[in-house]
N, C-alpha and C positions, 0 to 999 in steps of 0.2 A: 318315150320309153323310160321305164323306171329302173333305177339302179338298186342293187341289193345293198342294204345298209351295212352288212358285214364286210362288204368289199370296199367300201368307201374309206378313204384316208381321213376324211374330215370328222367322222364320228368316233369319239374315243370309246374304248371298250370299258364298260362299267362292271365293277365287281361288287357284289353285295357284301358289306362288312357288318358283322354282328358281333358284339362282345360275348365272351363266354357266359353261359347260363349262371354260374356261381357268382360272377361279378354282378350280373343283373339282379339277382335275388338279394344280394347284400345291400345294394344301393336303393332298392325299392322299398324295403321294409326293415325297420330296426329289429335286432334279434330279440326274441321273447325270452324272458328269464323266468325260471320256475319261481312260484311264490315262496317267500321265506316263511318257514314254519317256526312258530314260537317253540322255545324249548320247554319241555315239561319241567315244572318245579320239582326240586328234590323231595324225596319222601321224608327226609329228616334234615333239620337245620343244625342239629347238635347244640342249640342254644341252651337247652336244659342241662346237658352234660357240662358245657362250659361254666354255667352258673354253679353247679354243684362242686366242680373241681376248684373253682375260685374260692368258694366258702370253706371247703375242706382244707385247702392249702393255707388259708389265712386263719384257720380255726376261729371263724367268726361265730359269735353267739347268735343263735337263731331263735325266733319265736314261731312255733308251728301251731296253726289253728286247725283243729280237726273238724270233720263234718258236723259233729254234734255240738261244736262251740268250745270244747275243751282246749285250753292253751298249754303247750308244752315248751319248755325252754331247754336248750342244749346246743351241742356242737355236732355237726354232721360228721360221722367217722367214715362211712362208706355208703355207696348206693349201687343199685343195679336197676334192671328194667322195671321191677315191680315194687321194690322196697328201699327204705332209708334206714340206716342205723344211726341213732341219736344218742350221744353220750351226755348224761345229765349229772350235775353236781348235787342236786337236791333230791335225787331218787335213782332208781335203777336205770340202767341203759335200756333203750327200747329199739325194737325193730318195727317200723311203721310201714304199712302198705300205702303206696302212693294214692290209691283210690280213696283212702280214708282222710287224706289231707285236703282241707278246703283251700288254704293259702298259707304262705310263710313269709316272714320278713326278718330283717336284721334286728336283733334285740339291742336296746340302748344301754 
């Protein structure tokens, strides 16, 4: 005769133990991070503005070379987005469009 396993004192009652799902998922896979996006470079660095302000405050004599090769000497009095005003000792003061300037440097 067979005995019912539930009625026997010898067999312990077993209970299925399972960790919570959230713990299981954390331990099985590292968390995924969103890819780091590069920041968009600024539209303007303000380097040009810094240069003009420095030359204006120091009243630095500048040599400005125009697109056609003509050289002008003077001190930058003010500037805006499109123009420079140059004070000259050897001639009248000038307002120059920046598009006409090839390059400039400090006069010696």
